[in-house]
C-alpha positions in Angstrom: -31.1 -0.8 4.6 -33.7 1.7 3.4 -34.7 3.8 0.4 -36.1 6.3 3.0 -33.1 8.0 3.9 -33.8 11.2 2.6 -30.2 13.1 3.1 -26.6 12.5 4.2 -24.3 15.1 5.7 -23.1 17.9 3.1 -19.4 18.4 2.9 -19.0 20.9 5.9 -20.4 18.4 8.2 -17.6 15.9 7.4 -14.2 16.2 9.9 -11.8 18.0 7.7 -9.3 14.8 8.3 -7.3 13.4 5.5 -7.7 9.5 6.1 -5.4 8.1 2.8 -3.1 9.7 0.8 -2.6 8.1 -2.8 1.0 9.1 -3.8 2.5 8.2 -7.1 6.5 8.0 -6.6 6.2 7.2 -10.4 3.7 7.4 -13.0 6.0 4.4 -14.9 4.6 0.7 -15.3 6.6 -2.1 -16.3 3.8 -3.7 -17.9 1.0 -2.6 -20.0 -2.5 -3.9 -19.4 -4.7 -3.1 -21.8 -7.6 -1.9 -19.0 -5.2 0.3 -17.2 -6.6 4.0 -16.7 -3.5 6.0 -16.6 -2.7 7.3 -19.6 1.0 8.1 -18.7 2.4 4.9 -17.7 5.8 5.3 -20.3 6.9 8.3 -18.2 9.9 7.5 -15.7 9.8 10.8 -14.3 10.1 10.5 -10.2 8.9 12.0 -7.2 11.9 13.2 -4.8 12.0 11.4 -1.7 12.4 15.1 0.3 9.1 15.9 -2.0 7.1 13.2 -0.5 7.7 13.9 3.4 7.3 17.7 2.6 3.5 16.9 1.5 3.1 15.3 4.3 4.7 17.9 6.5 2.3 20.7 4.8 -0.3 18.8 5.9 0.0 18.1 9.5 0.7 22.2 9.4 -2.7 22.3 7.7 -4.2 20.5 10.9 -5.6 17.6 8.7 -4.2 14.5 9.8 -5.6 12.7 13.0 -4.1 9.9 14.7 -3.3 7.8 12.1 -2.9 8.5 8.5 -2.8 5.7 5.7 -0.1 5.9 3.1 -0.7 4.2 -0.4 2.1 3.7 -2.6 0.6 3.4 -6.0 -0.3 4.8 -9.7 2.1 3.4 -11.9 4.5 0.4 -10.7 5.9 1.6 -6.8 8.5 -1.1 -7.4 10.2 0.0 -10.6 11.9 2.6 -8.1 14.5 0.8 -5.5 13.9 -0.2 -2.1 16.8 2.5 -1.5 14.4 5.8 -2.5 11.5 4.1 -0.2 14.3 3.5 2.8 15.2 6.9 2.4 11.4 8.6 2.5 10.1 6.6 5.5 13.2 6.6 7.8 12.8 11.0 7.1 9.2 10.4 8.0 10.1 8.2 11.1 12.2 10.6 12.2 9.8 13.4 12.2 8.1 11.6 15.5 4.9 12.7 14.5 1.7 12.8 16.9 -0.3 10.1 15.1 0.6 6.9 12.9 1.6 6.2 10.1 0.5 2.4 7.9 2.6 2.2 5.0 1.0 -0.3 1.9 1.8 -0.7 -1.8 0.2 -1.9 -4.6 2.0 -3.9 -7.1 2.2 -6.0 -9.8 4.6 -8.5 -8.3 6.9 -9.1 -10.9 9.8 -7.2 -9.4 9.5 -8.6 -6.2 12.8 -10.3 -4.2 14.0 -11.2 -1.5 15.3 -7.3 -0.6 11.6 -5.7 -1.3 10.3 -8.5 1.6 13.3 -7.3 4.3 12.0 -3.8 3.6 8.1 -4.9 3.8 8.9 -6.8 7.0 11.3 -3.8 8.5 8.4 -1.3 8.1 5.2 -3.7 8.4 4.3 -2.8 5.1 0.4 -3.9 3.6 1.6 -5.8 0.3 -1.3 -6.1 -2.4 -0.5 -8.1 -5.4 -2.6 -7.1 -8.7 -3.5 -11.3 -10.3 -7.0 -11.5 -11.9 -6.7 -15.5 -11.5 -4.7 -18.4 -13.6 -2.2 -17.4 -16.7 -5.4 -18.2 -19.0 -7.4 -15.3 -18.0 -4.3 -13.5 -15.7 -2.2 -12.5 -19.1 -5.0 -12.3 -21.4 -5.6 -8.0 -20.5 -1.5 -8.2 -18.2 0.7 -8.1 -20.8 4.6 -7.1 -21.0 5.5 -4.4 -23.4 6.4 -7.3 -25.8 3.0 -8.2 -25.7 3.7 -11.2 -23.7 1.8 -12.6 -20.5 3.1 -11.8 -17.3 1.7 -14.5 -14.9 4.8 -16.9 -14.8 6.6 -13.6 -13.3 4.1 -12.2 -10.9 3.6 -16.0 -9.6 7.4 -16.0 -8.9 7.0 -13.1 -7.1 4.4 -14.2 -4.6 6.0 -17.5 -4.0 8.6 -15.1 -2.6 6.0 -13.5 -0.4 4.9 -16.7 0.9 8.0 -17.9 1.5 9.7 -14.7 3.5 6.3 -15.0 5.2 4.8 -11.2 4.2 1.0 -10.5 4.4 -0.3 -9.7 1.5 -3.6 -9.8 -0.5 -4.4 -10.0 -4.0 -6.6 -7.4 -6.4 -8.0 -9.4 -9.3 -10.0 -7.2 -11.9 -13.0 -9.2 -13.0 -13.0 -9.3 -17.2 -15.3 -11.3 -19.4 -12.6 -14.1 -19.3 -13.2 -14.0 -15.4 -17.3 -14.2 -16.3 -16.9 -17.3 -18.3 -14.8 -19.1 -16.0 -15.7 -18.6 -12.8 -14.3 -21.5 -11.3 -11.0 -21.5 -12.4 -10.8 -18.5 -10.7 -11.8 -19.4 -7.6 -9.6 -22.7 -7.9 -6.6 -21.1 -8.6 -7.2 -18.8 -5.5 -7.5 -21.5 -3.5 -4.8 -23.9 -5.2 -2.1 -20.9 -4.6 -3.1 -20.5 -0.4 -4.0 -16.8 -1.4 -5.7 -15.5 2.1 -7.3 -12.3 1.1 -8.9 -11.8 -2.4 -10.6 -8.7 -3.7 -12.4 -8.3 -7.2 -13.1 -5.4 -8.8 -14.8 -5.3 -12.3 -12.9 -3.9 -14.8 -14.3 0.0 -15.0 -14.2 2.2 -17.8 -11.8 4.8 -15.9 -9.1 7.8 -17.3 -7.6 6.4 -19.9 -9.7 2.9 -20.1 -12.6 3.6 -22.6 -14.1 0.5 -23.2 -14.8 -2.9 -20.6 -14.9 -6.0 -21.3 -18.0 -6.6 -19.1 -19.9 -3.8 -20.3 -23.2 -4.7 -20.8 -22.9 -8.4 -19.6 -26.0 -9.4 -18.2 -26.4 -8.8 -14.2 -27.0 -12.9 -14.0 -23.5 -13.6 -15.3 -22.3 -11.4 -12.5 -23.6 -12.7 -9.9 -23.2 -16.4 -11.0 -19.6 -15.3 -10.6 -20.1 -14.1 -7.4 -22.0 -16.9 -6.1 -19.1 -19.4 -7.1 -16.5 -17.3 -5.8 -19.2 -17.5 -2.1 -19.2 -21.2 -2.3 -15.5 -21.6 -2.6 -14.8 -18.9 0.1 -17.2 -21.6 2.3 -15.5 -24.4 0.9 -11.8 -22.7 2.2 -13.5 -23.1 6.0 -11.8 -19.7 6.7 -8.2 -20.2 4.4 -9.7 -17.7 2.3 -11.5 -14.3 2.4 -12.9 -12.5 -0.1 -13.3 -8.6 0.4 -16.3 -8.1 -1.0 -18.5 -10.6 1.4 -16.1 -9.8 4.1 -17.7 -6.3 4.0 -21.3 -7.5 2.8 -21.1 -10.0 6.5 -20.1 -6.3 8.6 -23.0 -4.5 7.0 -25.0 -7.0 7.5 -24.6 -7.8 11.3 -24.8 -4.1 11.8 -21.5 -2.1 10.8 -23.5 0.6 9.2 -26.1 2.2 10.2 -29.7 2.5 9.6 -30.2 5.7 7.7 -27.5 8.0 6.5 -23.5 7.1 8.1 -21.9 9.7 10.3 -19.4 11.8 8.5 -16.4 8.6 10.2 -18.6 6.3 8.5 -19.5 7.2 5.4 -17.7 6.1 1.9 -14.6 8.3 2.2 -14.6 8.6 -1.6 -17.5 11.8 -0.8 -15.9 13.2 1.5 -13.9 16.5 0.5 -11.2 15.7 2.4 -10.8 12.1 3.4 -8.7 10.9 0.3 -6.1 12.8 -1.3 -3.7 11.5 -4.8 -0.6 13.2 -5.3 1.1 12.9 -8.6 4.9 12.6 -8.5 5.5 16.7 -9.6 2.7 17.5 -6.2 -0.3 17.6 -8.4 -3.2 16.8 -6.1 -7.2 15.7 -6.4 -9.2 14.5 -4.2 -12.1 11.8 -4.0 -11.5 8.9 -6.5 -8.0 8.2 -6.8 -8.8 7.2 -10.1 -9.3 11.1 -11.4 -5.4 12.4 -11.1 -4.9 11.0 -14.5 -8.5 11.8 -15.8 -9.7 14.8 -18.1 -13.5 15.6 -18.9 -15.0 17.7 -20.6 -16.8 19.3 -17.5 -13.3 20.0 -15.7 -11.0 20.2 -18.0 -9.3 17.7 -15.3 -9.6 16.5 -11.9 -6.6 18.3 -10.2 -7.4 21.1 -7.5 -3.5 22.1 -7.1 0.1 21.8 -6.4 1.0 20.6 -2.8 4.2 21.6 -3.1 3.6 24.7 -4.6 -0.2 26.2 -3.2 -1.2 27.0 0.0 -3.7 23.9 0.9 -6.2 25.7 2.0 -6.7 27.9 -1.5 -6.4 24.5 -3.0 -9.8 23.6 -0.9 -11.0 27.3 -1.3 -10.6 26.7 -5.3 -14.2 27.3 -7.7 -13.6 23.7 -9.5 -12.9 22.0 -5.9 -16.8 23.4 -4.7 -18.1 22.4 -8.5 -17.1 18.8 -7.7 -17.9 18.5 -4.3 -21.0 19.8 -4.9 -22.0 17.8 -7.7 -20.7 14.8 -5.7 -22.8 15.4 -2.6 -26.2 16.1 -5.4 -25.0 12.4 -6.4 -24.7 10.9 -2.8 -28.4 12.5 -2.1 -29.8 11.2 -5.0 -28.5 7.6 -3.9 -29.7 8.3 -0.2 -33.3 9.0 -1.3 -33.4 6.3 -3.9 -31.3 2.9 -3.1 -31.7 0.5 -0.6 -28.2 -0.8 -0.7 -27.1 3.2 0.4 -26.2 2.8 3.6 -23.8 0.2 3.1 -22.1 2.1 0.0 -22.6 5.7 1.7 -23.2 7.0 -1.7 -20.7 5.0 -4.4 -17.5 6.0 -6.5 -17.7 9.5 -7.5 -15.3 8.0 -10.3 -17.4 5.3 -11.8 -20.4 8.0 -11.7 -18.8 10.3 -13.6 -17.3 7.6 -16.6 -20.1 5.6 -16.7 -22.5 8.1 -16.6 -21.3 11.4 -17.6 -21.9 12.7 -14.5 -21.3 13.1 -10.4 -24.7 13.9 -9.8 -25.6 10.5 -11.3 -26.5 7.3 -8.9 -26.1 3.8 -9.6 -22.9 2.0 -11.8 -21.8 -0.8 -13.0 -19.7 -0.9 -9.8 -22.6 -0.4 -7.5 -24.4 -3.3 -9.0 -21.3 -6.0 -8.7 -19.4 -5.2 -5.9 -22.0 -3.7 -3.5 -25.2 -5.2 -4.6 -24.2 -8.9 -5.5 -22.2 -9.6 -2.8 -25.0 -8.3 -0.3 -27.9 -10.2 -1.5 -25.8 -13.5 -2.1 -24.8 -13.0 1.8 -28.0 -12.6 2.7 -29.7 -15.2 1.2 -26.5 -17.8 2.7 -27.7 -16.4 6.4 -31.2 -16.5 5.7 -30.3 -20.9 4.6 -28.3 -21.3 7.2 -31.2 -19.9 9.5 -33.5 -22.3 7.6 -35.7 -19.5 6.1 -37.6 -19.2 3.1 -35.6 -16.8 1.0 -38.2 -14.0 -0.5 -37.7 -13.8 -4.6 -37.4 -10.1 -4.4 -36.9 -8.9 -0.7 -35.9 -5.8 -0.2 -32.2 -5.8 1.7 -32.1 -4.9 5.4 -29.1 -4.6 7.6 -29.2 -4.6 11.3 
């Protein structure tokens, strides 16, 4: 990739297609993670099944759905609502016989997984993600129940149930200060438990989470963490795939273009229509899903309208949407002009930029440094060593 890239497509050049619809069926969560970005996770309000179907119908009527639509049930704990709730929604969506494919995903803390849920996941080919930060000593430091007790043992019951029932799943682990101190324990956990896919999210400053245990941590500590993860992935001989390295290898092999990606290859978080996030009551935002429950001095909140009440065309024509979109676009351009990693990340995560740097128009963040730049460097170094090439101490990253 090249730091000489000077621009990226503006918001009018990308296709007006919703690729990812993130739905919050309820804000309620049955546990109390101290790094959660959601402020209202004690609320037991819920989206009505008919409303979930109506939202998709409205996107279809607005001609915003292409050949496929990913629907992620997230934000709050989606499994606190019964499987029957989702059966009603999924059956109604299936009966619509839309001219596109719907792919459903759940991101869950794993505490409530049982055989009934496994039957449901199998029937509807649901993609399942389970949040688990590693061994109990690391996981339970931040992921506690409402009585202040660790949740690791219960999460592992859920994971073992998925494995026993042959339900494919991946893990999401938040990297905290404890993780950085004990990377060997983290990788040994994922290798020993037989989890096949894991992604690592650095603990971030977002929404209700006003501090991060890794903020200000030395880059060398994060680098060492990912070096240990890379060694573990290699040691697994293909049994464990780590998302950050998989993405890095794809970039190195040429999955991204040399200069600014085409609209279809750009980071979806910087594209105005690609990701929509809808709260239980129909309140909607775009770009980063983490914006749904956040507030700010610049925008008040990031709600652009209500998908159940407002014409979708009015939402995307609103001054707030245009202001946010223009600021994100400016930040994208600045990244393109200054960062040699731009053709991999396509402009970063707007929520990280705003909450870390105070502006969508900013550039590098802790997220960029940790989960984009460091894994790319590690995979390039690994490839060069395998080829017997010398590794420059400070070489710019290049992709095919």
